[in-house]
N, C-alpha and C positions, 0 to 999 in steps of 0.2 A: 440503736446503741449497743456497741460492743463492751461488754465489762471483762476484766481481767479475773481469772482463778487461778490462783498460785496454789499448786499441788506440790504436797512436801511428804517425801519419805526418807526415813534414816537408818535404813536397812544397808548392809553389807553385802547382801547376794540377791540374786532374781530369783524368785518365788511365785507362789500363788499371788500373794498381795500386789507383788509387781505386775504381773499378768493381768490380774483385773483392773489395776491403773491403765494398762495399755489398750484395753478395751473400751474405758469409758474416754480415753482420750481421742481415740479413733471414730467413735461415735458423738462426739458432741458436736453442734451446729457453730460452725466458727465465723458466721456471721453474727453470732449474740453473744458469744464467749470466747476471750482470747485466752487461752492456756500457757502455763510457764511453769515449770518443774524446776524445784530446789532438791538438792541431793548433796550428799557428800563424796569425795573423792573415793571410790570404794572400787577396785577393779572387777569385783563382783556381781556390780551394777551394769556392766557392758551391755547385755541384751535389754535391760530398760532404756538406756539411753540410745541404743542403737533403734529401737523401735518408734523412742520419741521423734527421733529427727528424721526417722521417713515419714513421721508422719506433720512434720515442720513445725515443732514442739518446741521451744525455746527452753535450753535446759541451762542450769545455774549451779556452780559448785558453793556452797556456804560451809562455815565452820561446825566441826563438831562442837555439841554442846553436852555432851554426855556426862562429864563428870565436875565438880565443882571446880578443878583445877582449869578446866576448859570454859568457863564462863566469862572470862575474859573475852573471849568471842562473839561474844552478844551481840554488842556495837555493830560489829562487823554484819552479823545475821539481819539484826535490824534495819542496817544500812542498805543491804540486798534487798530486803523485801519491800521497804516503802518504794524502793526506785522503781519497781513496777505497779505501785498505786492499785493493788488488789480491792476488789468488791467481794469477795468470798477466797478463805484461805482453808483449805482442803487437807487435812492430814489422813495418812493411809497407816493404819496401826498393824504393826507385825504381831504385836503384843499392847496389852491393855496401856502400859505405860512408855509405848514407844511414843517420837515425835513429842514428848512430852513440851521441851523445851523450845521447841517450832511452836507450839501451842501459846505457850508462854509471850513468845515474842511476837505473835499475832495479837495477842491482847495488847501488849503494850504499845503495839502500833495502832491498836484501835479500827483494825478491819473490822468492815460492818458485818459479815457473816462468817463464824469459825465454824467449821464442821471437820469430825472426825469418822474416818468409816471403821469399824470395829471388826476385823476380818477373824481372830482368833476365840476360841473357846478356853478359856483358861481352866485348869484343871486344879483343884488345890491339891494340897496345901500350899498357902502363900504367907508370908510374914504380915505384922501388924504395917509394916512400912507402906506396903503395898496399898492396902487400904486406904491409908491416910494420903497419900501421894495422889491417889485415883482421884478421890475426894477434893483433893487441891486444885488438880488439874481441870478437873470436868466444871469447876466453876467459870472456868473461862469459854466454854464451848456453849454454843446455841443449840447444836444438835449431834447427836450419835447416830450414824447410820449404821445398823446391825446387819451383817450379811446372810444371816438366818434368825428363826424364831429363837431359837435355842441362846444364839449369843445375847440377844433383848432382852430374853428373861433372867440372863445370869446378870447382866448391867442390873438390871430393875429390881432384882431379888438379892441377888447374894452384894453388889455395888451400891446399892440404894441409889441409883440414879433416876430422878424424877422420870416415870412414864414418857410425860411431854416430851424430853427431850431425847426420846430413842423412837428410830422409824426401822422398820423393817424393810431393806429393798435387798432381794436375793442376789447373790452373786449369778452372772450370766455370761453366755459366750454367744457370739457370731452364730447365726442360724445356718451359714453356710460355710465350706471348708472342710465338713468331717465326713463327706458323703462319697467319697473317691472311691473306685473299685481295689481289692487287693493289689499289692505289687508282689508280683509272684517271685521276683528276684529276689527280694527283701526278706518274703516269709520262706523262702529256701535256705536264706543265709542265715536266718534265726534257728530253724528248726536242725540245721546242720545236716539237711539233705535226706532229713528221714520225714515221717508222715506225725510224728506227735501233735500233739495240740501244743498252741503256743499261749502263753498265760504272760499279761502285760501288766507291770504295776508303773507308773508314770509318778515321781516323787522325789523329792530331796532323800538324801542317803543322811537321817537325820532321826535320833532315836523314837522322836515324836508319831515318823511316821509306820512304824512298827512293824519293819522288817523282819526285825529278828523272831517274831512270833510265827510270820509267813514261812520263813526259814526252816522252822522244826516243824511247819505242817508240811514243806514239801518232801519231808521224809515218807509220807504214808501215801504221795501221789509218784510213783516210779515211773511212770509212762508219759512226762507231761515237761515242757521245757518252759524254764522262768525268765522273763526278759526284766530288767531293772534300768529304766529310764530317767537317768539325774544323777547328781553328784551331790558331795557335802561332806563334813566332819567324820560322818560314821562310814565311811568307805572301806577304810583299811579293817576295820573292827569286823563289819561285814562280810568282809573277804575272807577274812581269817573264820568267821563263823560257818560261814559254806564249805571252808575247806574241810574243818575239824567234823562237820555233820556229815560230809562224805556226799556232798551233793553238788559241789562246785563244778561237777562236768556237766550240770544241767541248770546252772545260773550265769544269765550271764550280765555282766555289768556294760553298761552304753556309754555312761557318763552322761553330761548334758547333750541334748538334741534337739536339733530343730526342725524334725520331719515328723511331729507328735501323730500327724493326720494319717501319714503313712504306714508309721508303726502300729497305730489302731486298727487301720483297716487291716493290717496283717496278723493281728492275734486274734485268738478264739475267744478269750475273756479278759476283763478287765479287773485287776486286786489292789484295793486300797485298805492295808491293815491298822491304819492309825489307831494311835491312842488316845488324841483329841483333836478336834478340828472345827472350822468355822462353818464353811459351806465349800469343800473342795472343787475347785474348777476342773480338774482332772476326771472326777467322776462325771461332772456335765459332758466333758468331750467323748469319754467314751460312751453316754448315752446316745450324744449326738452322733456317733457314728456306728450307731446299730449294735452295739457290745452288751451283752449281758453283765451286771456287775454284782463281783461279792465283797462286800466292805463293812467295817465295823459300825456299829449302831451308835454313834458319837458325834456330840454336837449337832449341826445341821446337816449332816449325811444323811438322815430318815425322810428330812423334807424333800429330798431329791430321788432317792432310792426308793421305790416303794416295794415292800416285802412280798417276794411271791409273785410279783408282775414285772419289775424289771431288774431284777436281782435278788440276792441273798444279804440278809444284814446277820451279823453274827458279833457276840458280845467282843468288846476289846481284849487282847493279851489272852486268847483261847484259841492256839493251834488245832486245838481236833475240831472244834467247830468250823475253822477255816478250810480244813481239809474235808470235812465233810460236804461242806455247800460246796467248794470248787469240784468235787466227784460228782456231784448231782448235776451240774451243769456237763460236764465232760461225758456221764453216760447216759445222757439224754438230750443231742444236740438239737431236735426239734423243739425243744422246751428253751434251750438258751437262744435260738434263733426268734423264738417267738417273744421272748423279754427282750432282748435287743430292739426289737421291731417297736415295741411299746414304748422302751424308752426313748427311741430317736422320736416321735411322736409328742411324748411329755416334756421333753426338752425344748423345742421347737414353740410349744404351747406355752410353757410356764416360765422358761428359763432364756429369753430372748434378749441379746444384749440392747437392743433396741428400746426395748421397754424399761430396762434397767437405767439407759441413759435418759431416758424421759421422765424417770421419776427423779432422777438426781437433780437434774436441773430444776425441775418442778420444788424442788426444796430449795434450790438456790434463789428462785425466783421469790419463793413462801418468807424465806428468811429477810431477803432484801427488801420486802414491800414493808415487812415488820418495822425494819430498822428505819424506815423512811417515814412510817407513820408516827414512831416513838419520837422523831425528830420536829414533829407538825403537832403533834399534840400534847397537852398539859398531860402529868401521869395521872391525874385522877381522872380525864378523859379516856385515855388510852385504856384505863381497867376495862371500860365500858365496849371499847371497840371489838 
């Protein structure tokens, strides 16, 4: 029997959350699960929709329900949802309160299993309203999937989600696709014909990703090229900062790219200076490509990067520490190569998308089985099951 899973995102741009969703859609067994993607009409979601269509996943536009003045669209949302007769509603959260009205619609529609993947580790402070709303919408959920132990800990300890409602399933990536040779033409273009080392950052141009601290570190690393793959709202600010710091001749802004495996193969070191994270896919991709990683010790990143073995971890917001860690790798190529090799093995063993998909669908099965028993057992008997 094939059952329908409705996936929902309410984001306006393509990032790690949406890429993780594509990995899930690509790996799910279509003989058992039919996937449908609900989304808003946002131009920035084009890469997600293109990926879903390549996978022959049905996509549907639903009305935005972000503010009370748009709540009038709830009946249309409910209608679109009920047409699919879902067994599972799976929301993919960019932050803790995203997708909240979609979760409300799923609860009103009495979808048997309601799940939310929490991608982000939220840094305080936040207002009391966040706590109140989170507790309200948590009541409609059967399970949180946390992409790292750090996210799970915050859900349970900070937001008081019952531990039995939280399951850690690490973000993961396909085991192949990141093991190709360096593209010499691309490397030559990025290095501008020099023999300078190339350091790559793949991330949205957003304050969360900490580019501003990396740019301050670059002043201490005069003989390296830094490549920024990604786009976002902070691009103009970051371009201005690079110019003001006098490093714009060594910082390359590529914008959104579809050739991330080639970029990784052509770089020497991967750097991610984020202020906060859940478990960044870009770090896993860099490790899969055999590259040493310099990253901030935030959220779930230390669950992937092993300090001193697959790279170096530094405190967030610390340009001096970033510069020191990068210089250690640039001055010791054999160490960098060894770390990259260990990282590649670690990703294949611990962060396989096949394992992630299996665990997610097992969660679907578990919750649906529980729902089935709830329909057949009186409450007092169910308590003993």
